[in-house]
C-alpha positions in Angstrom: -0.1 -0.2 0.2 1.1 3.5 -0.2 2.8 5.1 2.6 0.1 6.2 5.4 0.3 9.5 6.7 0.3 10.0 10.6 0.9 12.7 13.1 3.4 11.2 15.7 3.7 12.3 19.2 7.7 11.6 20.2 8.2 11.5 23.7 11.6 11.5 24.9 12.5 11.7 21.5 16.3 11.9 21.5 17.9 12.1 18.2 14.9 11.2 16.1 15.3 7.0 16.1 11.5 6.4 16.3 10.5 9.1 13.9 13.3 7.7 11.4 12.3 3.9 11.8 8.3 4.8 11.3 9.6 6.9 7.9 11.8 4.0 6.4 8.5 1.9 7.4 6.5 3.5 5.2 4.8 6.3 7.2 4.3 9.9 6.2 5.2 11.3 9.6 4.3 14.6 10.9 6.0 14.9 14.9 5.6 16.9 17.6 8.7 16.2 19.9 9.0 16.2 23.7 12.7 15.8 25.0 15.1 18.4 27.6 18.2 17.8 26.5 19.2 20.5 24.5 21.8 18.7 22.4 19.3 16.4 21.2 16.9 19.1 20.9 18.9 20.7 18.5 19.9 17.5 16.3 16.0 16.6 16.0 15.5 19.9 14.7 18.0 19.6 12.3 17.2 16.4 10.8 13.3 17.0 11.0 12.8 20.6 10.2 9.0 20.5 10.0 8.8 18.8 13.6 7.1 21.1 16.4 8.9 20.7 19.7 6.6 20.5 22.6 8.8 21.0 25.6 8.9 18.1 28.7 6.9 15.3 29.0 5.7 16.5 32.2 4.1 19.9 30.5 2.6 18.7 27.5 -1.0 18.1 27.0 -3.7 16.1 24.9 -6.1 18.9 25.0 -3.6 21.4 23.5 -2.5 19.2 20.7 -4.0 18.1 17.4 -5.2 14.4 16.6 -2.2 12.0 17.5 -2.1 8.9 15.3 1.0 7.3 17.0 2.8 7.8 20.4 6.7 6.4 20.9 8.7 6.7 23.9 11.9 5.2 25.1 11.5 6.5 28.8 14.5 7.2 30.9 15.9 3.5 31.8 18.6 4.1 34.6 16.9 2.9 37.3 15.5 -0.6 35.6 19.0 -1.0 33.9 21.2 -4.0 34.7 24.0 -2.0 35.5 22.3 0.8 37.3 21.0 1.1 41.0 17.7 -1.1 40.1 15.3 2.0 41.8 12.6 0.5 39.1 9.1 2.7 39.1 10.5 4.1 42.2 13.3 5.8 40.7 12.9 9.6 39.7 13.5 8.9 36.0 11.9 5.7 35.3 8.7 6.8 36.9 8.3 9.5 33.8 6.6 6.6 32.0 3.4 7.2 33.8 3.5 10.7 31.8 3.9 8.6 28.5 0.9 6.4 30.2 -1.1 9.8 31.0 -0.8 11.3 27.4 -2.0 7.9 25.8 -4.6 8.4 27.7 -5.4 11.8 27.0 -4.6 11.9 23.3 -6.0 8.2 22.4 -3.6 7.4 19.7 -4.0 4.6 17.0 -1.0 2.9 18.3 2.0 3.4 20.4 5.6 2.1 20.7 7.6 1.5 23.9 11.1 0.9 24.1 13.2 0.0 27.3 16.0 -2.2 28.8 15.5 -5.9 29.5 16.4 -5.1 33.0 13.0 -4.0 33.2 11.6 -7.8 33.1 13.1 -8.6 36.5 13.3 -5.1 38.5 12.3 -5.7 41.9 11.8 -9.0 41.2 8.9 -8.8 38.5 7.1 -6.3 40.2 8.0 -3.1 38.0 6.9 -4.6 34.8 3.5 -6.4 35.7 2.7 -3.0 37.2 3.5 -1.1 34.0 1.6 -3.9 32.1 -1.4 -3.4 34.4 -1.3 0.4 33.8 -1.1 0.0 30.1 -4.2 -2.6 30.3 -6.1 0.0 32.7 -6.3 2.1 29.3 -8.8 0.0 28.0 -9.4 -0.6 24.1 -6.0 -1.7 23.5 -3.9 -4.9 22.3 -0.9 -5.2 24.1 2.1 -7.2 22.6 5.7 -7.2 23.7 9.3 -8.8 23.1 12.6 -9.0 23.6 14.4 -7.8 20.7 18.2 -7.6 20.2 20.0 -5.1 17.8 22.5 -7.7 16.9 20.0 -9.4 14.2 20.0 -6.5 12.5 23.3 -4.5 12.9 26.7 -6.1 14.8 25.9 -4.7 18.3 24.5 -6.8 20.9 21.9 -4.4 22.3 18.6 -6.4 23.9 15.7 -4.3 24.7 12.0 -4.5 25.2 9.9 -3.5 22.6 6.1 -3.0 23.7 3.3 -2.1 21.5 -0.1 -1.1 21.9 -2.9 -0.8 19.4 -6.6 -0.4 19.8 -8.5 -3.2 19.1 -11.2 -3.6 16.0 -10.7 -5.2 12.3 -6.9 -6.0 12.3 -5.0 -8.7 10.6 -2.0 -10.7 12.4 -0.2 -9.5 15.2 2.8 -7.5 15.5 5.0 -10.0 17.5 6.8 -12.0 17.2 9.8 -10.9 14.9 12.7 -13.6 14.2 16.3 -13.0 14.3 16.0 -13.5 10.3 13.6 -10.5 10.6 10.5 -12.1 9.6 7.6 -13.4 11.8 8.2 -16.7 13.7 6.1 -19.5 13.4 2.8 -19.6 16.1 4.1 -22.8 17.8 7.2 -20.9 18.3 6.6 -18.1 20.4 7.3 -19.3 23.7 10.8 -19.5 22.7 10.7 -16.0 21.7 10.1 -14.3 25.2 7.1 -12.9 23.1 4.1 -11.4 25.2 0.5 -10.5 24.4 -2.5 -9.1 26.2 -6.1 -8.0 25.1 -6.9 -4.8 27.5 -9.7 -5.2 29.1 -10.3 -2.3 30.5 27.7 4.3 2.1 29.7 6.3 2.3 33.5 6.1 0.7 37.0 7.6 1.3 37.9 5.6 4.6 34.7 4.2 5.7 34.5 0.4 5.1 31.1 -1.5 4.2 31.6 -3.6 7.3 30.2 -0.5 9.7 33.8 -0.3 11.3 35.7 3.0 10.0 39.4 1.7 9.2 42.6 4.0 9.0 44.2 3.7 5.8 46.9 1.4 7.6 44.3 -0.9 8.8 42.9 -2.1 5.3 44.3 -5.0 5.0 43.6 -6.4 8.7 40.3 -7.4 10.0 39.4 -5.1 12.9 38.2 -6.8 16.5 36.0 -4.7 19.0 37.1 -5.0 22.4 36.5 -3.4 26.1 38.2 -2.7 28.7 37.2 -4.4 32.1 37.9 -4.5 35.7 37.2 -1.0 36.9 34.5 0.1 38.7 32.9 2.7 36.7 31.5 4.6 39.1 34.8 5.4 40.6 37.6 5.5 37.5 40.3 7.0 39.8 40.1 3.5 41.9 43.4 1.7 41.0 43.3 -1.1 43.0 41.2 -3.0 40.5 43.5 -4.0 37.1 42.0 -3.7 34.2 42.2 -6.1 31.5 41.5 -5.8 27.7 38.4 -8.3 26.7 38.4 -8.9 23.0 34.3 -9.9 21.6 34.7 -13.2 19.8 31.1 -12.9 18.3 31.5 -9.9 15.5 29.5 -7.5 17.5 29.8 -4.6 19.3 29.0 -4.2 23.0 25.8 -2.3 23.8 26.6 1.5 23.0 26.5 3.5 26.0 28.2 7.0 26.3 31.1 5.4 28.3 33.4 4.8 25.4 35.9 2.3 26.9 33.5 -0.4 26.6 33.9 -0.3 22.6 37.5 0.2 21.3 38.9 -1.5 18.1 41.7 -3.4 17.4 44.0 -3.5 14.3 47.7 -2.6 14.9 46.8 -0.1 17.3 43.7 0.2 19.6 41.5 2.8 19.1 37.8 4.2 20.5 34.7 3.7 18.2 34.2 6.9 16.1 31.3 8.8 16.0 30.1 7.9 12.9 30.6 4.2 14.0 28.5 4.7 16.6 25.6 6.2 14.2 26.0 3.3 11.9 25.3 0.5 14.5 22.5 2.3 15.4 21.2 2.7 12.2 21.6 6.2 11.6 23.1 8.1 8.4 26.4 8.7 8.6 26.8 12.5 10.4 23.2 12.3 11.7 24.5 13.9 15.0 27.5 15.8 13.5 24.9 19.3 13.6 22.2 20.9 15.3 20.1 23.6 14.0 21.9 25.9 15.6 25.6 24.8 16.0 27.9 21.6 15.5 27.9 19.2 17.9 30.7 17.9 20.3 31.7 14.3 20.0 31.3 13.8 23.3 27.8 14.7 23.0 27.2 12.4 20.2 28.7 9.7 21.9 26.3 10.5 24.5 22.9 10.8 22.0 23.8 7.6 20.0 23.9 5.6 23.3 20.8 6.9 24.7 19.1 6.2 21.5 16.7 3.5 19.8 18.2 1.1 16.8 16.6 2.8 14.0 16.3 -0.9 12.2 14.5 -2.5 15.1 12.0 0.1 15.0 11.8 0.1 11.3 10.6 -3.5 11.6 8.5 -3.1 14.4 6.8 -0.1 12.6 6.7 -2.4 9.4 4.2 -5.2 11.1 2.4 -2.5 12.8 1.5 -1.2 9.4 0.6 -4.3 8.2 -1.4 -5.5 10.9 -3.7 -2.0 11.1 -3.6 -0.8 8.0 -2.6 -3.8 5.8 -0.1 -4.5 3.4 
């Protein structure tokens, strides 16, 4: 079918991974974006010049927006992260998901997509995820599906994330999930092996850049690159020298999960270097130099690393959005 035009409320919008993924899936997107990081706001405006910025999620009101067809949100995940303090829904940042749920209630979009870390499943012995599912179910009229997806199914980065979608009940086709490692749906009988859940709510650039994602220097062209990380130091106290660091090489051909901590992804050829900002962009599915400039000024490498590490993977969003499009609007 032809591209479907939708109006998107893009919460915690970052650098626009949801917006870009929806476009690649065949949606014509008019977006209203909500974010508090000034650098991400600037990058979003540079890449989506017709988008309308609406401020912090706590200030957005559905009554002040036009008809919204879709809401996307990768709400702050530090309190759910396996690497964090695991404060769960009691954490100040992770509780912002309740603001997104409020806006779903106010706007009643045709569908919504939520992305978050794998640790959400186990936070507070699973009680947080159960509470989140109950909050979504209480919206009424929405079918809720979720699955744990990994960026490495699409790109060479080991990044496990929960994707949860909700869509208004009514005439529809097949379910959105599951997706499989070859980017296709799996058979009904295999669902139990895919960490899939569903409930019906009752209530190329040239030059030095290689085709293998990594950017190699001219002296590196004849050698295969390996990804490694520095392990052993306490990331919360880098000055602590009592713990010996070691270089740990990945043997599975993928990068570690991208974060703003750059020592977790190093490239080894004839020397050790860290990944470049363009490599971070490619490993998240963004075009080269997507984060290089904002609408008002260039962006520093430090901020580029941070924004890419916090972004959703565009290729994963695209796969999920294609299935949503087929489920709700037909092929």
